[in-house]
Steps between C-alpha positions, in 0.01 A plus 500: 500500500543391138811296428731658240485334159863384511449333839187306410525125509325327204315256719365773727308725259172642610193304385410778256848478344479125469160538336648758264781264401245226435293736285808602302590136439147433376516803273832380359357156428186650350713687246535169312171530318520328159274611217267266311767390252745419778233309692425297186871419475513401870195277450669321211812441707294366792300278262813348343666458841189324630531241223858413593402228754297325228782542248737345755275196542474456122877534459564253782255257340676510161846468659402221742570707812173448689667257738418144601133590555393746225134506612596605853741764364231653278237483776724667758626765258154607381370498858790715621446754224130517577592610853765742372247674278236505773749676728600743223134578432434571868820708522387751238273705727743529797784592266279755326406661833859512623656628178210705356554312176132491407585358158584166667126430521508448124721192549279333763254342258778343295674363808173356630428333166847347499430360848190337350698386193756313710222364724336356186830339398540367855150351503532366143821320593318338792195407290691386192817328619374377838149394395500501116184717494298248704279749685353242741845385614617858528204597720559197724861612544387855576265380776746247640800731540434826690786700347367427150148596611622837630694564179199400290275743690753781445513419128120497465479838677754644255278419201235774555776755565667421168164488319401846627835673448394688185371857490174371352438275802576787738228705328253210504551417866535857618800630691387400850395146413818451298711615794318268741554206263870573459550511874503121468872547434540556876366145553673343201846614614487334845341186349791479256748530786313233699501270197878546467557460875305173516680366196842576650398367843535143375873561458540726806620774266350824630760756393328617181142481637606718794659752263191510277275520806699790644485694172128433462438596863679834462311580178163423660581686823585814305145492363357459848700804611409724205137394466399449865746629759620820332147638429405433864811680625424798277142514627623507860739786421230708331232426761423826687587505867202503742407843630 
């Protein structure tokens, strides 16, 4: 017997009703579909907002607010923002799938390039202020300290992704090869977290590395679900029953 509408308990809807509510929520979210001019405006806002961490460092430098160890402050700040932008870049696809905001994909390239931008600043700080551009000494330090080695590998892997981010490079490489190359981001992210974890381990300060690791783990697991597990589940549902 069907329960009267006024007696239904919200938490006890039928699966089809719950699915309908989910579909309606997605449709509501999808209604926010900016046109090209609005997307251009959003891009400009995101671009300016992404420069704020650099502007903060410059302002702190001119007002003598970089603390007792300015080099460490700059190194930590640029490293943190590299991880922030890596997480934001990886969050675009899950957020797009959940919200049906397909226009978000147009922000992913910019966010990825800002991750590379702050990684360059992070590495330049290390090379310039720590080693005064002495490449031999820098390489010795990279080999000697594992957390620097891991960070250096992640930075080197970011270079081809930034270099091939243009539409021209996508056409030259071809869609499939370009996609395979840019899957390096799934290795770069965990390497960045490991670099941060190892660096904080010396001070037994694991709060932020755990938070970054949890966020990165969720973002990567969503891809495993959508790209591997969900297609397999759909195949099982559509597989004809044996006669």
